C-alpha positions in Angstrom: 2.9 0.4 10.2 4.2 1.8 13.5 4.1 5.5 12.6 0.6 7.0 12.1 1.2 10.7 12.8 -2.1 11.8 11.4 -4.0 9.6 13.9 -6.3 8.1 11.2 -7.7 4.8 12.5 -5.4 4.5 15.5 -7.9 4.6 18.4 -10.9 3.3 16.4 -11.8 2.4 12.9 -11.8 5.4 10.4 -15.0 5.1 8.4 -14.7 8.2 6.1 -14.9 7.7 2.3 -12.7 9.4 -0.2 -9.0 9.5 -0.5 -6.9 9.8 2.7 -3.5 9.2 4.1 -3.4 6.8 7.2 0.0 5.3 8.2 2.8 7.6 7.2 3.6 7.3 3.5 0.5 5.2 3.0 -2.6 6.5 1.1 -6.0 5.2 0.1 -7.1 6.5 -3.3 -10.9 6.4 -3.8 -11.7 6.4 -7.5 -14.7 4.0 -7.0 -17.8 5.0 -9.0 -20.1 3.0 -6.7 -23.2 4.9 -5.5 -23.1 3.3 -2.2 -20.0 2.4 -0.3 -18.5 1.9 3.3 -14.9 2.0 4.1 -12.9 1.2 7.2 -9.2 1.7 8.1 -7.8 0.6 11.5 -4.5 0.1 13.0 -4.4 -3.3 14.8 -1.9 -4.6 17.3 0.1 -7.9 16.9 0.2 -10.1 20.0 3.7 -10.5 21.6 3.6 -14.2 20.8 2.9 -14.1 17.1 5.4 -15.8 14.9 3.8 -15.7 11.4 5.1 -12.3 10.3 8.9 -11.8 10.5 10.6 -8.9 12.2 8.3 -8.8 15.3 6.2 -5.9 14.1 4.0 -4.0 16.5 1.1 -3.1 14.3 -0.7 -4.0 11.0 -3.5 -2.2 9.0 -6.9 -3.7 8.6 -8.7 -2.4 5.5 -12.3 -3.1 4.7 -14.2 -1.8 1.7 -17.8 -2.5 0.6 -18.6 -1.2 -2.8 -19.8 -2.4 -6.2 -17.8 -2.0 -8.3 -14.6 -2.1 -6.2 -12.5 -0.8 -9.2 -10.9 2.4 -8.3 -10.1 1.6 -4.6 -6.3 1.6 -4.2 -3.9 1.4 -1.2 -0.4 2.7 -2.0 2.9 3.5 -0.5 4.3 6.7 -1.9 8.0 7.7 -2.6 8.7 11.3 -3.4 9.8 11.9 -7.1 8.3 10.1 -10.1 11.9 9.5 -11.3 12.7 7.4 -8.3 14.2 4.0 -9.3 13.5 4.6 -13.1 14.8 1.7 -15.1 15.8 -0.3 -12.1 14.7 -3.8 -11.0 12.8 -3.7 -7.7 11.2 -6.1 -5.3 7.9 -5.3 -3.5 7.1 -7.6 -0.6 4.5 -7.6 2.1 2.5 -9.8 4.5 -1.3 -10.1 4.1 -4.2 -12.2 5.0 -8.0 -12.0 4.8 -10.0 -11.7 8.0 -12.7 -14.0 6.5 -12.6 -17.0 4.2 -9.7 -17.4 1.8 -10.0 -16.9 -1.9 -10.4 -13.1 -2.2 -8.0 -11.5 -4.8 -6.6 -8.1 -5.6 -4.0 -6.7 -8.1 -0.5 -5.4 -7.3 0.7 -2.3 -9.1 3.4 0.4 -9.5 2.3 3.9 -10.3 4.3 7.0 -11.7 2.5 10.3 -10.9 4.0 13.3 -12.7 2.6 15.9 -10.4 -0.2 18.5 -10.6 1.6 21.4 -12.4 4.1 21.6 -15.3 3.1 19.5 -18.3 -0.1 18.1 -16.8 -1.5 16.0 -14.0 -0.9 12.6 -15.4 0.0 9.2 -13.9 0.7 5.8 -15.4 -0.1 2.6 -13.6 1.6 -0.7 -14.5 -0.1 -3.9 -13.3 2.2 -6.4 -11.7 -0.1 -9.3 -11.3 -2.9 -10.5 -9.0 -2.6 -12.2 -5.6 -4.9 -14.5 -3.7 -5.4 -13.9 0.0 -5.5 -16.7 2.5 -7.0 -16.7 6.0 -3.5 -17.1 7.5 -0.6 -14.6 7.1 1.4 -15.2 3.9 4.3 -13.3 2.4 3.8 -11.9 -1.2 6.8 -11.0 -3.3 6.6 -9.2 -6.7 9.7 -8.4 -8.8 9.4 -5.9 -11.5 11.2 -3.2 -13.6 10.3 0.4 -13.0 9.4 2.0 -16.5 11.3 5.0 -17.7 9.6 8.4 -17.7 7.3 9.3 -20.7 7.1 13.1 -19.9 8.5 15.9 -17.8 7.7 15.9 -14.1 6.7 18.5 -11.5 9.4 18.6 -8.9 7.1 19.6 -6.0 4.7 16.8 -5.8 5.4 14.0 -8.2 5.8 10.5 -6.8 6.3 6.8 -7.4 4.0 4.3 -5.5 3.5 0.7 -5.2 0.4 -0.9 -3.7 -2.7 -3.1 -4.2 -5.9 -2.3 -6.0 -9.3 -3.8 -6.9 -9.7 -4.8 -3.3 -12.4 -7.4 -2.6 -15.8 -6.0 -1.4 -17.0 -6.9 2.1 -13.8 -8.7 3.1 -11.3 -7.3 5.6 -7.7 -7.4 4.5 -4.8 -7.2 7.0 -1.5 -5.8 5.7 1.9 -5.7 7.4 5.6 -5.4 6.9 5.6 -3.9 3.4 9.0 -3.4 1.8 10.2 -1.9 -1.5 13.9 -2.5 -2.3 16.3 -2.6 -5.1 17.1 -5.9 -6.8 15.5 -9.1 -7.8 15.0 -10.6 -4.3 13.1 -9.8 -1.2 15.6 -9.6 1.8 14.7 -10.3 5.5 13.0 -7.4 7.4 15.5 -5.5 9.4 13.9 -3.4 12.3 14.8 0.3 12.2 15.4 2.6 15.1 12.2 4.6 15.7 14.0 8.0 15.6 15.3 7.1 12.1 11.8 6.0 11.0 10.3 9.4 12.1 13.0 11.3 10.3 12.2 9.3 7.1 8.5 10.1 7.5 
């Protein structure tokens, strides 16, 4: 969550509705059919003395959504190319907490988006299970197999994404140190040089 080149929510909470990118490679998808809704995205700063989240991160994202129903609101990290990791076993891990009382839930997913041209604009979402947020930071780990492709792709804007959806209404969720990697286990966070991070972004 260090690199936010678009400036969405970095100096104050971003309260616009609709879909938007915020931190680099991260997007909010707004498919909610609610007639009344308020959203907020904000980059928050860790204290120098925190020890709950590994890797000594600088920032985390605070996400707040008030809508009924909440179905259709998704936060996802996108990787270029829908064929990325096809048929492979992957691990998706992240730290999260609720900024309110514990017990709120959401669902973890992997999505394959085939792009906007070519065959058609189609995406498939595979649910990977639900998680329950606590008021303290906790690490969540999901191991899954990436499905094979079911149709041709558009090479210009297809993507694979992982994320969380069906976010709780009226409860702020904090998210940090998300990591997608090959294999059946989540490995420790290894800080990257900031120049390498910008190059990847």
